[in-house]
mmJSON file of the N, C-alpha and C atoms, coordinates in Angstrom:
{"data_MODEL":{"atom_site":{
"group_PDB":["ATOM","ATOM","ATOM","ATOM","ATOM","ATOM","ATOM","ATOM","ATOM","ATOM","ATOM","ATOM","ATOM","ATOM","ATOM","ATOM","ATOM","ATOM","ATOM","ATOM","ATOM","ATOM","ATOM","ATOM","ATOM","ATOM","ATOM","ATOM","ATOM","ATOM","ATOM","ATOM","ATOM","ATOM","ATOM","ATOM","ATOM","ATOM","ATOM","ATOM","ATOM","ATOM","ATOM","ATOM","ATOM","ATOM","ATOM","ATOM","ATOM","ATOM","ATOM","ATOM","ATOM","ATOM","ATOM","ATOM","ATOM","ATOM","ATOM","ATOM","ATOM","ATOM","ATOM","ATOM","ATOM","ATOM","ATOM","ATOM","ATOM","ATOM","ATOM","ATOM","ATOM","ATOM","ATOM","ATOM","ATOM","ATOM","ATOM","ATOM","ATOM","ATOM","ATOM","ATOM","ATOM","ATOM","ATOM","ATOM","ATOM","ATOM","ATOM","ATOM","ATOM","ATOM","ATOM","ATOM","ATOM","ATOM","ATOM","ATOM","ATOM","ATOM","ATOM","ATOM","ATOM","ATOM","ATOM","ATOM","ATOM","ATOM","ATOM","ATOM","ATOM","ATOM","ATOM","ATOM","ATOM","ATOM","ATOM","ATOM","ATOM","ATOM","ATOM","ATOM","ATOM","ATOM","ATOM","ATOM","ATOM","ATOM","ATOM","ATOM","ATOM","ATOM","ATOM","ATOM","ATOM","ATOM","ATOM","ATOM","ATOM","ATOM","ATOM","ATOM","ATOM","ATOM","ATOM","ATOM","ATOM","ATOM","ATOM","ATOM","ATOM","ATOM","ATOM","ATOM","ATOM","ATOM","ATOM","ATOM","ATOM","ATOM"],
"id":[1,2,3,4,5,6,7,8,9,10,11,12,13,14,15,16,17,18,19,20,21,22,23,24,25,26,27,28,29,30,31,32,33,34,35,36,37,38,39,40,41,42,43,44,45,46,47,48,49,50,51,52,53,54,55,56,57,58,59,60,61,62,63,64,65,66,67,68,69,70,71,72,73,74,75,76,77,78,79,80,81,82,83,84,85,86,87,88,89,90,91,92,93,94,95,96,97,98,99,100,101,102,103,104,105,106,107,108,109,110,111,112,113,114,115,116,117,118,119,120,121,122,123,124,125,126,127,128,129,130,131,132,133,134,135,136,137,138,139,140,141,142,143,144,145,146,147,148,149,150,151,152,153,154,155,156,157,158,159,160,161,162],
"type_symbol":["N","C","C","N","C","C","N","C","C","N","C","C","N","C","C","N","C","C","N","C","C","N","C","C","N","C","C","N","C","C","N","C","C","N","C","C","N","C","C","N","C","C","N","C","C","N","C","C","N","C","C","N","C","C","N","C","C","N","C","C","N","C","C","N","C","C","N","C","C","N","C","C","N","C","C","N","C","C","N","C","C","N","C","C","N","C","C","N","C","C","N","C","C","N","C","C","N","C","C","N","C","C","N","C","C","N","C","C","N","C","C","N","C","C","N","C","C","N","C","C","N","C","C","N","C","C","N","C","C","N","C","C","N","C","C","N","C","C","N","C","C","N","C","C","N","C","C","N","C","C","N","C","C","N","C","C","N","C","C","N","C","C"],
"label_atom_id":["N","CA","C","N","CA","C","N","CA","C","N","CA","C","N","CA","C","N","CA","C","N","CA","C","N","CA","C","N","CA","C","N","CA","C","N","CA","C","N","CA","C","N","CA","C","N","CA","C","N","CA","C","N","CA","C","N","CA","C","N","CA","C","N","CA","C","N","CA","C","N","CA","C","N","CA","C","N","CA","C","N","CA","C","N","CA","C","N","CA","C","N","CA","C","N","CA","C","N","CA","C","N","CA","C","N","CA","C","N","CA","C","N","CA","C","N","CA","C","N","CA","C","N","CA","C","N","CA","C","N","CA","C","N","CA","C","N","CA","C","N","CA","C","N","CA","C","N","CA","C","N","CA","C","N","CA","C","N","CA","C","N","CA","C","N","CA","C","N","CA","C","N","CA","C","N","CA","C","N","CA","C","N","CA","C","N","CA","C"],
"label_alt_id":[null,null,null,null,null,null,null,null,null,null,null,null,null,null,null,null,null,null,null,null,null,null,null,null,null,null,null,null,null,null,null,null,null,null,null,null,null,null,null,null,null,null,null,null,null,null,null,null,null,null,null,null,null,null,null,null,null,null,null,null,null,null,null,null,null,null,null,null,null,null,null,null,null,null,null,null,null,null,null,null,null,null,null,null,null,null,null,null,null,null,null,null,null,null,null,null,null,null,null,null,null,null,null,null,null,null,null,null,null,null,null,null,null,null,null,null,null,null,null,null,null,null,null,null,null,null,null,null,null,null,null,null,null,null,null,null,null,null,null,null,null,null,null,null,null,null,null,null,null,null,null,null,null,null,null,null,null,null,null,null,null,null],
"label_comp_id":["UNK","UNK","UNK","UNK","UNK","UNK","UNK","UNK","UNK","UNK","UNK","UNK","UNK","UNK","UNK","UNK","UNK","UNK","UNK","UNK","UNK","UNK","UNK","UNK","UNK","UNK","UNK","UNK","UNK","UNK","UNK","UNK","UNK","UNK","UNK","UNK","UNK","UNK","UNK","UNK","UNK","UNK","UNK","UNK","UNK","UNK","UNK","UNK","UNK","UNK","UNK","UNK","UNK","UNK","UNK","UNK","UNK","UNK","UNK","UNK","UNK","UNK","UNK","UNK","UNK","UNK","UNK","UNK","UNK","UNK","UNK","UNK","UNK","UNK","UNK","UNK","UNK","UNK","UNK","UNK","UNK","UNK","UNK","UNK","UNK","UNK","UNK","UNK","UNK","UNK","UNK","UNK","UNK","UNK","UNK","UNK","UNK","UNK","UNK","UNK","UNK","UNK","UNK","UNK","UNK","UNK","UNK","UNK","UNK","UNK","UNK","UNK","UNK","UNK","UNK","UNK","UNK","UNK","UNK","UNK","UNK","UNK","UNK","UNK","UNK","UNK","UNK","UNK","UNK","UNK","UNK","UNK","UNK","UNK","UNK","UNK","UNK","UNK","UNK","UNK","UNK","UNK","UNK","UNK","UNK","UNK","UNK","UNK","UNK","UNK","UNK","UNK","UNK","UNK","UNK","UNK","UNK","UNK","UNK","UNK","UNK","UNK"],
"label_asym_id":["A","A","A","A","A","A","A","A","A","A","A","A","A","A","A","A","A","A","A","A","A","A","A","A","A","A","A","A","A","A","A","A","A","A","A","A","A","A","A","A","A","A","A","A","A","A","A","A","A","A","A","A","A","A","A","A","A","A","A","A","A","A","A","A","A","A","A","A","A","A","A","A","A","A","A","A","A","A","A","A","A","A","A","A","A","A","A","A","A","A","A","A","A","A","A","A","A","A","A","A","A","A","A","A","A","A","A","A","A","A","A","A","A","A","A","A","A","A","A","A","A","A","A","A","A","A","A","A","A","A","A","A","A","A","A","A","A","A","A","A","A","A","A","A","A","A","A","A","A","A","A","A","A","A","A","A","A","A","A","A","A","A"],
"label_entity_id":["1","1","1","1","1","1","1","1","1","1","1","1","1","1","1","1","1","1","1","1","1","1","1","1","1","1","1","1","1","1","1","1","1","1","1","1","1","1","1","1","1","1","1","1","1","1","1","1","1","1","1","1","1","1","1","1","1","1","1","1","1","1","1","1","1","1","1","1","1","1","1","1","1","1","1","1","1","1","1","1","1","1","1","1","1","1","1","1","1","1","1","1","1","1","1","1","1","1","1","1","1","1","1","1","1","1","1","1","1","1","1","1","1","1","1","1","1","1","1","1","1","1","1","1","1","1","1","1","1","1","1","1","1","1","1","1","1","1","1","1","1","1","1","1","1","1","1","1","1","1","1","1","1","1","1","1","1","1","1","1","1","1"],
"label_seq_id":[1,1,1,2,2,2,3,3,3,4,4,4,5,5,5,6,6,6,7,7,7,8,8,8,9,9,9,10,10,10,11,11,11,12,12,12,13,13,13,14,14,14,15,15,15,16,16,16,17,17,17,18,18,18,19,19,19,20,20,20,21,21,21,22,22,22,23,23,23,24,24,24,25,25,25,26,26,26,27,27,27,28,28,28,29,29,29,30,30,30,31,31,31,32,32,32,33,33,33,34,34,34,35,35,35,36,36,36,37,37,37,38,38,38,39,39,39,40,40,40,41,41,41,42,42,42,43,43,43,44,44,44,45,45,45,46,46,46,47,47,47,48,48,48,49,49,49,50,50,50,51,51,51,52,52,52,53,53,53,54,54,54],
"pdbx_PDB_ins_code":[null,null,null,null,null,null,null,null,null,null,null,null,null,null,null,null,null,null,null,null,null,null,null,null,null,null,null,null,null,null,null,null,null,null,null,null,null,null,null,null,null,null,null,null,null,null,null,null,null,null,null,null,null,null,null,null,null,null,null,null,null,null,null,null,null,null,null,null,null,null,null,null,null,null,null,null,null,null,null,null,null,null,null,null,null,null,null,null,null,null,null,null,null,null,null,null,null,null,null,null,null,null,null,null,null,null,null,null,null,null,null,null,null,null,null,null,null,null,null,null,null,null,null,null,null,null,null,null,null,null,null,null,null,null,null,null,null,null,null,null,null,null,null,null,null,null,null,null,null,null,null,null,null,null,null,null,null,null,null,null,null,null],
"Cartn_x":[238.869,239.414,240.824,241.174,242.514,243.542,244.774,245.861,245.917,245.695,245.781,244.654,243.466,242.362,242.684,243.193,243.565,244.657,245.585,246.645,246.067,245.154,244.524,243.749,243.074,242.351,243.328,244.466,245.476,246.012,246.249,246.735,245.668,244.401,243.314,243.231,243.397,243.382,244.536,245.697,246.853,246.602,246.085,245.77,244.787,243.727,242.719,243.308,244.193,244.828,245.677,246.349,247.215,246.398,245.362,244.626,243.325,242.846,241.603,240.354,240.502,239.361,239.791,238.8,239.084,238.439,238.774,238.269,239.424,240.366,241.474,240.998,241.699,241.411,241.68,241.087,241.229,242.668,243.516,244.894,245.855,245.346,246.221,246.831,248.137,248.885,249.444,249.178,249.617,250.358,251.56,252.381,252.519,252.567,252.761,251.492,250.339,249.068,248.211,247.525,246.635,245.356,245.475,244.387,243.153,243.328,242.184,241.364,242.034,241.349,240.68,241.377,240.828,239.557,239.589,238.403,237.254,237.571,236.53,235.844,236.64,236.083,235.284,235.747,235.012,233.66,233.654,232.398,231.436,231.953,231.104,230.514,231.321,230.831,229.762,229.943,228.942,227.641,227.765,226.569,225.801,226.533,225.919,225.221,225.849,225.248,223.947,223.958,222.734,221.623,221.989,220.998,220.421,221.258,220.799,219.93,220.146,219.373,217.984,217.839,216.56,215.517],
"Cartn_y":[137.265,136.681,137.204,137.265,137.736,136.63,137.016,136.061,135.052,135.509,134.597,133.565,133.957,133.001,131.975,132.432,131.505,130.551,131.039,130.174,129.124,129.53,128.571,127.513,127.91,126.942,125.949,126.43,125.536,124.573,125.066,124.231,123.191,123.605,122.671,121.565,121.932,120.917,119.937,120.461,119.593,118.628,119.144,118.299,117.199,117.567,116.593,115.548,115.954,114.998,113.989,114.437,113.555,112.641,113.201,112.463,111.831,112.24,111.691,112.274,113.333,114.019,115.438,116.248,117.625,117.889,117.027,117.153,117.122,118.055,118.057,118.53,118.102,118.605,120.098,120.753,122.209,122.66,121.804,122.209,121.865,121.328,120.907,122.12,122.068,123.056,122.3,122.794,122.128,123.143,122.815,123.694,125.085,125.124,126.396,127.191,126.666,127.368,126.636,127.389,126.81,126.358,125.269,124.811,124.406,123.691,123.267,124.439,125.444,126.634,127.394,127.534,128.261,127.583,126.251,125.544,125.634,125.535,125.672,127.032,128.076,129.424,129.585,128.973,129.045,128.352,127.19,126.457,127.211,127.814,128.585,129.796,130.454,131.601,131.209,130.076,129.596,129.241,128.621,128.274,129.529,130.529,131.791,132.463,132.442,133.036,132.32,130.978,130.218,130.555,130.665,130.984,132.37,133.323,134.7,134.818,133.943,133.98,133.37,132.553,131.846,132.723],
"Cartn_z":[126.183,127.393,127.627,128.877,129.212,129.002,128.928,128.74,129.88,131.096,132.246,132.202,131.779,131.664,130.588,129.461,128.395,128.852,129.661,130.181,131.128,131.995,132.899,132.115,131.048,130.215,129.596,129.117,128.539,129.598,130.794,131.89,132.253,132.272,132.577,131.525,130.266,129.203,129.365,129.693,129.902,131.055,132.154,133.313,132.909,132.195,131.775,130.836,129.944,129.038,129.795,130.823,131.6,132.521,133.162,134.186,133.698,132.547,132.03,132.669,133.439,134.063,134.42,134.747,135.16,136.518,137.462,138.828,139.834,139.706,140.669,142.035,143.052,144.391,144.463,145.43,145.554,145.735,146.26,146.529,145.383,144.281,143.181,142.473,142.322,141.541,140.346,139.145,137.923,137.068,136.704,135.87,136.483,137.815,138.511,138.756,138.356,138.53,139.557,140.393,141.403,140.697,139.944,139.088,139.883,140.982,141.784,142.292,142.811,143.321,142.185,141.059,139.922,139.417,139.263,138.792,139.791,141.076,142.106,141.983,141.791,141.663,140.372,139.285,138.018,138.138,138.774,138.949,139.857,140.916,141.828,141.103,140.29,139.525,138.521,137.865,136.903,137.611,138.783,139.552,139.965,140.427,140.853,139.67,138.499,137.306,136.935,137.022,136.724,137.722,138.993,140.023,139.81,139.442,139.22,137.977,137.006,135.77,135.94,136.964,137.16,137.829],
"occupancy":[1.0,1.0,1.0,1.0,1.0,1.0,1.0,1.0,1.0,1.0,1.0,1.0,1.0,1.0,1.0,1.0,1.0,1.0,1.0,1.0,1.0,1.0,1.0,1.0,1.0,1.0,1.0,1.0,1.0,1.0,1.0,1.0,1.0,1.0,1.0,1.0,1.0,1.0,1.0,1.0,1.0,1.0,1.0,1.0,1.0,1.0,1.0,1.0,1.0,1.0,1.0,1.0,1.0,1.0,1.0,1.0,1.0,1.0,1.0,1.0,1.0,1.0,1.0,1.0,1.0,1.0,1.0,1.0,1.0,1.0,1.0,1.0,1.0,1.0,1.0,1.0,1.0,1.0,1.0,1.0,1.0,1.0,1.0,1.0,1.0,1.0,1.0,1.0,1.0,1.0,1.0,1.0,1.0,1.0,1.0,1.0,1.0,1.0,1.0,1.0,1.0,1.0,1.0,1.0,1.0,1.0,1.0,1.0,1.0,1.0,1.0,1.0,1.0,1.0,1.0,1.0,1.0,1.0,1.0,1.0,1.0,1.0,1.0,1.0,1.0,1.0,1.0,1.0,1.0,1.0,1.0,1.0,1.0,1.0,1.0,1.0,1.0,1.0,1.0,1.0,1.0,1.0,1.0,1.0,1.0,1.0,1.0,1.0,1.0,1.0,1.0,1.0,1.0,1.0,1.0,1.0,1.0,1.0,1.0,1.0,1.0,1.0],
"B_iso_or_equiv":[0.0,0.0,0.0,0.0,0.0,0.0,0.0,0.0,0.0,0.0,0.0,0.0,0.0,0.0,0.0,0.0,0.0,0.0,0.0,0.0,0.0,0.0,0.0,0.0,0.0,0.0,0.0,0.0,0.0,0.0,0.0,0.0,0.0,0.0,0.0,0.0,0.0,0.0,0.0,0.0,0.0,0.0,0.0,0.0,0.0,0.0,0.0,0.0,0.0,0.0,0.0,0.0,0.0,0.0,0.0,0.0,0.0,0.0,0.0,0.0,0.0,0.0,0.0,0.0,0.0,0.0,0.0,0.0,0.0,0.0,0.0,0.0,0.0,0.0,0.0,0.0,0.0,0.0,0.0,0.0,0.0,0.0,0.0,0.0,0.0,0.0,0.0,0.0,0.0,0.0,0.0,0.0,0.0,0.0,0.0,0.0,0.0,0.0,0.0,0.0,0.0,0.0,0.0,0.0,0.0,0.0,0.0,0.0,0.0,0.0,0.0,0.0,0.0,0.0,0.0,0.0,0.0,0.0,0.0,0.0,0.0,0.0,0.0,0.0,0.0,0.0,0.0,0.0,0.0,0.0,0.0,0.0,0.0,0.0,0.0,0.0,0.0,0.0,0.0,0.0,0.0,0.0,0.0,0.0,0.0,0.0,0.0,0.0,0.0,0.0,0.0,0.0,0.0,0.0,0.0,0.0,0.0,0.0,0.0,0.0,0.0,0.0],
"pdbx_formal_charge":[null,null,null,null,null,null,null,null,null,null,null,null,null,null,null,null,null,null,null,null,null,null,null,null,null,null,null,null,null,null,null,null,null,null,null,null,null,null,null,null,null,null,null,null,null,null,null,null,null,null,null,null,null,null,null,null,null,null,null,null,null,null,null,null,null,null,null,null,null,null,null,null,null,null,null,null,null,null,null,null,null,null,null,null,null,null,null,null,null,null,null,null,null,null,null,null,null,null,null,null,null,null,null,null,null,null,null,null,null,null,null,null,null,null,null,null,null,null,null,null,null,null,null,null,null,null,null,null,null,null,null,null,null,null,null,null,null,null,null,null,null,null,null,null,null,null,null,null,null,null,null,null,null,null,null,null,null,null,null,null,null,null],
"auth_seq_id":[1,1,1,2,2,2,3,3,3,4,4,4,5,5,5,6,6,6,7,7,7,8,8,8,9,9,9,10,10,10,11,11,11,12,12,12,13,13,13,14,14,14,15,15,15,16,16,16,17,17,17,18,18,18,19,19,19,20,20,20,21,21,21,22,22,22,23,23,23,24,24,24,25,25,25,26,26,26,27,27,27,28,28,28,29,29,29,30,30,30,31,31,31,32,32,32,33,33,33,34,34,34,35,35,35,36,36,36,37,37,37,38,38,38,39,39,39,40,40,40,41,41,41,42,42,42,43,43,43,44,44,44,45,45,45,46,46,46,47,47,47,48,48,48,49,49,49,50,50,50,51,51,51,52,52,52,53,53,53,54,54,54],
"auth_comp_id":["UNK","UNK","UNK","UNK","UNK","UNK","UNK","UNK","UNK","UNK","UNK","UNK","UNK","UNK","UNK","UNK","UNK","UNK","UNK","UNK","UNK","UNK","UNK","UNK","UNK","UNK","UNK","UNK","UNK","UNK","UNK","UNK","UNK","UNK","UNK","UNK","UNK","UNK","UNK","UNK","UNK","UNK","UNK","UNK","UNK","UNK","UNK","UNK","UNK","UNK","UNK","UNK","UNK","UNK","UNK","UNK","UNK","UNK","UNK","UNK","UNK","UNK","UNK","UNK","UNK","UNK","UNK","UNK","UNK","UNK","UNK","UNK","UNK","UNK","UNK","UNK","UNK","UNK","UNK","UNK","UNK","UNK","UNK","UNK","UNK","UNK","UNK","UNK","UNK","UNK","UNK","UNK","UNK","UNK","UNK","UNK","UNK","UNK","UNK","UNK","UNK","UNK","UNK","UNK","UNK","UNK","UNK","UNK","UNK","UNK","UNK","UNK","UNK","UNK","UNK","UNK","UNK","UNK","UNK","UNK","UNK","UNK","UNK","UNK","UNK","UNK","UNK","UNK","UNK","UNK","UNK","UNK","UNK","UNK","UNK","UNK","UNK","UNK","UNK","UNK","UNK","UNK","UNK","UNK","UNK","UNK","UNK","UNK","UNK","UNK","UNK","UNK","UNK","UNK","UNK","UNK","UNK","UNK","UNK","UNK","UNK","UNK"],
"auth_asym_id":["A","A","A","A","A","A","A","A","A","A","A","A","A","A","A","A","A","A","A","A","A","A","A","A","A","A","A","A","A","A","A","A","A","A","A","A","A","A","A","A","A","A","A","A","A","A","A","A","A","A","A","A","A","A","A","A","A","A","A","A","A","A","A","A","A","A","A","A","A","A","A","A","A","A","A","A","A","A","A","A","A","A","A","A","A","A","A","A","A","A","A","A","A","A","A","A","A","A","A","A","A","A","A","A","A","A","A","A","A","A","A","A","A","A","A","A","A","A","A","A","A","A","A","A","A","A","A","A","A","A","A","A","A","A","A","A","A","A","A","A","A","A","A","A","A","A","A","A","A","A","A","A","A","A","A","A","A","A","A","A","A","A"],
"auth_atom_id":["N","CA","C","N","CA","C","N","CA","C","N","CA","C","N","CA","C","N","CA","C","N","CA","C","N","CA","C","N","CA","C","N","CA","C","N","CA","C","N","CA","C","N","CA","C","N","CA","C","N","CA","C","N","CA","C","N","CA","C","N","CA","C","N","CA","C","N","CA","C","N","CA","C","N","CA","C","N","CA","C","N","CA","C","N","CA","C","N","CA","C","N","CA","C","N","CA","C","N","CA","C","N","CA","C","N","CA","C","N","CA","C","N","CA","C","N","CA","C","N","CA","C","N","CA","C","N","CA","C","N","CA","C","N","CA","C","N","CA","C","N","CA","C","N","CA","C","N","CA","C","N","CA","C","N","CA","C","N","CA","C","N","CA","C","N","CA","C","N","CA","C","N","CA","C","N","CA","C","N","CA","C","N","CA","C","N","CA","C"],
"pdbx_PDB_model_num":[1,1,1,1,1,1,1,1,1,1,1,1,1,1,1,1,1,1,1,1,1,1,1,1,1,1,1,1,1,1,1,1,1,1,1,1,1,1,1,1,1,1,1,1,1,1,1,1,1,1,1,1,1,1,1,1,1,1,1,1,1,1,1,1,1,1,1,1,1,1,1,1,1,1,1,1,1,1,1,1,1,1,1,1,1,1,1,1,1,1,1,1,1,1,1,1,1,1,1,1,1,1,1,1,1,1,1,1,1,1,1,1,1,1,1,1,1,1,1,1,1,1,1,1,1,1,1,1,1,1,1,1,1,1,1,1,1,1,1,1,1,1,1,1,1,1,1,1,1,1,1,1,1,1,1,1,1,1,1,1,1,1]
}}}
C-alpha cells in the first residue's frame, strides 16, 4: 500500500475512535483529509469489484 492510503486508513481509524462509527458525510474533512469523499470512493470501488467478480 502507498503511504497516502496508509495515512487515510489511520485517519479513518481516528475518526471512528472519536465518533464510534465510520460513516462520515461525503463532505467531512478530518485531520486535513477529505475522509468522507475518500471512503465513498473506496466503497464504490469495492462494490464495483464485487460486481465484476460475479
